[in-house]
C-alpha positions as CSV (number, residue, x, y, z in Angstrom):
1,X,-12.1,31.7,18.7
2,X,-14.5,28.8,17.6
3,X,-15.6,30.4,14.4
4,X,-12.2,31.3,13.4
5,X,-11.2,27.7,13.7
6,X,-14.3,26.3,12.0
7,X,-13.8,28.6,9.2
8,X,-9.9,27.3,9.1
9,X,-10.9,23.5,8.7
10,X,-13.4,24.0,6.4
11,X,-10.9,26.1,3.9
12,X,-8.5,23.3,4.6
13,X,-11.1,20.5,3.8
14,X,-12.2,22.6,0.4
15,X,-8.5,23.3,-0.6
16,X,-7.7,19.7,0.4
17,X,-10.9,18.4,-2.0
18,X,-10.1,20.4,-4.9
19,X,-6.2,19.6,-5.1
20,X,-7.5,15.7,-4.9
21,X,-9.9,16.3,-7.8
22,X,-7.0,18.0,-10.0
23,X,-4.1,15.7,-9.2
24,X,-5.9,11.7,-8.8
25,X,-3.1,9.5,-8.7
26,X,-2.3,5.8,-8.6
27,X,-1.9,4.4,-5.3
28,X,0.4,3.0,-3.8
29,X,-0.4,-1.3,-2.8
30,X,1.3,-3.8,-0.9
31,X,-0.8,-6.5,0.2
32,X,-1.5,-6.8,3.4
33,X,-4.1,-6.4,6.0
34,X,-3.2,-4.7,9.4
35,X,-3.8,-3.6,13.1
36,X,-2.3,-1.9,15.9
37,X,0.4,-3.7,17.8
38,X,-0.8,-3.7,21.7
39,X,2.6,-2.2,22.6
40,X,2.0,0.9,19.2
41,X,5.3,-0.1,18.9
42,X,4.9,-1.5,15.3
43,X,1.7,-2.7,13.0
44,X,0.8,-6.4,13.1
45,X,-0.2,-8.6,9.8
46,X,-3.5,-10.2,10.3
47,X,-3.6,-11.5,6.3
48,X,-2.0,-11.2,2.8
49,X,-3.9,-10.9,0.2
50,X,-3.5,-13.4,-2.2
51,X,-0.9,-12.4,-6.4
52,X,0.1,-9.4,-4.1
53,X,3.7,-8.1,-3.6
54,X,2.9,-9.6,-0.2
55,X,2.0,-13.1,-1.0
56,X,5.3,-13.0,-2.5
57,X,7.3,-11.9,-0.7
58,X,9.2,-13.1,2.7
59,X,6.5,-11.5,4.9
60,X,4.3,-13.9,7.1
61,X,1.0,-13.4,9.2
62,X,2.2,-12.0,12.6
63,X,4.5,-10.4,11.7
64,X,5.1,-6.9,13.0
65,X,6.1,-4.1,10.9
66,X,8.9,-1.9,12.4
67,X,10.4,0.7,10.0
68,X,8.8,1.2,6.0
69,X,12.3,2.6,3.9
70,X,13.7,4.2,7.0
71,X,11.0,5.5,9.1
72,X,9.6,4.5,12.4
73,X,6.0,2.5,12.0
74,X,4.4,3.2,15.5
75,X,1.0,1.7,14.1
76,X,-1.5,0.8,11.6
77,X,-1.6,4.6,10.5
78,X,1.9,5.4,10.2
79,X,2.1,2.0,7.9
80,X,-0.3,3.0,5.4
81,X,0.5,7.0,5.3
82,X,3.9,6.2,4.6
83,X,2.8,3.7,2.2
84,X,0.1,5.7,0.3
85,X,3.0,8.6,0.3
86,X,5.0,5.9,-2.5
87,X,4.0,5.3,-6.1
88,X,3.4,2.3,-7.7
89,X,6.8,0.8,-9.2
90,X,8.9,2.1,-6.1
91,X,10.3,-0.5,-4.4
92,X,10.7,-0.2,-0.7
93,X,12.2,-1.8,2.4
94,X,9.9,-2.8,5.0
95,X,11.3,-3.7,8.8
96,X,9.8,-6.0,10.6
97,X,10.2,-8.6,13.8
98,X,9.4,-12.5,13.9
99,X,9.7,-14.2,16.9
100,X,12.0,-11.3,18.2
101,X,14.4,-11.3,15.6
102,X,14.7,-8.1,13.0
103,X,14.3,-8.9,9.5
104,X,14.0,-6.7,5.9
105,X,12.4,-7.3,3.0
106,X,12.5,-5.3,-0.2
107,X,8.9,-5.3,-2.3
108,X,7.8,-3.0,-5.3
109,X,4.5,-1.6,-4.9
110,X,1.8,-2.5,-7.4
111,X,-1.1,-0.2,-8.2
112,X,-4.3,-0.3,-5.8
113,X,-7.0,-2.2,-8.4
114,X,-9.4,-2.6,-5.7
115,X,-13.4,-1.5,-5.7
116,X,-11.7,0.6,-3.1
117,X,-9.4,2.4,-5.2
118,X,-11.5,5.4,-6.4
119,X,-11.5,6.2,-3.1
120,X,-7.7,6.4,-2.2
121,X,-7.4,8.4,-5.6
122,X,-9.0,10.9,-3.8
123,X,-6.5,11.2,-0.8
124,X,-6.4,14.6,0.4
125,X,-4.0,17.4,0.5
126,X,-2.3,16.9,3.7
127,X,-0.7,13.8,2.2
128,X,0.8,15.4,-0.5
129,X,2.5,17.6,2.4
130,X,3.3,14.7,4.7
131,X,5.3,13.3,1.8
132,X,7.4,16.7,1.3
133,X,7.7,17.7,4.3
134,X,8.1,15.3,6.3
135,X,9.7,12.1,4.0
136,X,12.4,14.4,3.0
137,X,11.4,14.9,-0.4
138,X,11.3,18.7,-0.4
139,X,13.4,21.8,1.1
140,X,11.4,24.7,0.8
141,X,14.2,27.1,2.3
142,X,16.1,25.6,-1.0
143,X,14.3,25.8,-3.5
144,X,14.6,21.8,-4.8
145,X,13.1,18.5,-4.2
146,X,14.1,15.0,-4.5
147,X,12.1,11.6,-5.0
148,X,13.5,8.1,-4.5
149,X,14.9,6.1,-7.6
150,X,14.6,2.6,-8.5
151,X,16.8,0.1,-9.8
152,X,16.1,0.2,-13.3
153,X,17.0,3.8,-12.7
154,X,19.9,3.0,-10.8
155,X,20.8,1.5,-13.9
156,X,20.1,4.1,-16.5
157,X,21.9,6.5,-14.2
158,X,25.4,3.7,-13.5
159,X,24.6,4.6,-10.1
160,X,24.4,2.3,-6.8
161,X,22.4,4.8,-4.9
162,X,20.8,8.1,-4.4
163,X,17.9,10.6,-4.8
164,X,17.2,12.2,-8.2
165,X,16.1,16.3,-8.5
166,X,12.6,16.1,-9.7
167,X,11.9,20.2,-9.5
168,X,14.3,23.2,-8.7
169,X,12.6,26.4,-8.2
170,X,13.3,30.2,-10.4
171,X,15.4,32.3,-7.9
172,X,16.2,30.1,-5.2
173,X,19.6,28.7,-3.2
174,X,19.2,25.6,-5.4
175,X,19.0,27.4,-8.9
176,X,21.7,29.7,-8.0
177,X,24.2,26.7,-6.6
178,X,23.5,25.1,-10.2
179,X,20.8,22.5,-8.9
180,X,19.1,20.8,-12.3
181,X,16.3,18.6,-12.3
182,X,17.6,15.4,-13.3
183,X,21.0,15.7,-11.3
184,X,21.3,12.2,-9.2
185,X,22.1,13.3,-6.0
186,X,25.0,10.1,-5.0
187,X,26.6,11.4,-1.6
188,X,26.8,14.7,0.7
189,X,30.4,15.0,2.1
190,X,31.2,11.4,2.8
191,X,27.7,9.9,3.3
192,X,26.4,7.7,0.5
193,X,22.9,8.8,0.0
194,X,20.3,5.7,-0.3
195,X,16.6,7.6,-0.1
196,X,15.0,10.7,0.7
197,X,14.3,9.8,3.9
198,X,18.4,9.6,4.3
199,X,18.8,12.9,2.1
200,X,16.8,15.0,5.0
201,X,18.4,13.3,7.8
202,X,22.2,14.1,6.9
203,X,20.7,17.6,5.6
204,X,19.2,18.2,9.5
205,X,22.8,17.7,10.9
206,X,24.7,19.8,9.2
207,X,25.2,23.0,7.6
208,X,27.6,22.7,5.4
209,X,27.6,20.0,2.3
210,X,29.3,18.6,-0.5
211,X,27.1,17.1,-3.0
212,X,28.1,14.7,-4.6
213,X,25.9,14.7,-8.7
214,X,25.8,12.6,-11.1
215,X,24.7,14.6,-14.5
216,X,24.3,12.3,-17.3
217,X,28.2,11.2,-17.9
218,X,29.0,13.8,-15.3
219,X,30.6,13.6,-12.2
220,X,29.9,17.2,-10.5
221,X,30.4,18.3,-6.8
222,X,28.3,21.6,-5.4
223,X,28.5,23.3,-2.4
224,X,25.1,23.6,0.0
225,X,25.1,26.0,3.2
226,X,22.0,26.2,5.6
């Protein structure tokens, strides 16, 4: 049994390394150093790097980060895993506590360019899996993936919120119901969709959904049944 597990782990590591070698990409950066909170209920900022998104925000040393784009942050690893699943240029909302008061801050991520950045460009496949499966981006059973949008895209599509369809697999439910790459899902039933986590959470709780779509200059409704 131990041999089987060892072989399985070796295969995973090999595939992860191969994938990361072929899919190197720029890594998102905020500009904070963090540590686990003592109660494991957040990530505490220990320092802020100058001339970074963090230094240009309202974040301060001692703030305890408790959420990242709607997902709870329990420790430093949680924060980094969420951060590295986004891309430079994305605008994210960070929730934090200062003096027992909950606050939020929107920050535009930049490209990590320090001497360690080359290491992070080789992040293994597990981060891709986390992004697609846990962050809500990919509905494998339906055959499509969505991504978060930034302010420029909201302006371009003339919408206030939503997620954009970035992938539709052939011969799947998504293709059958008429979803297309580039569609912007602004609402599901009567719920405005703000980001991929919001999208996934709402999907998990409902069986019959009416997707409100912005496609170029048209507004469409597409029915999705779980």
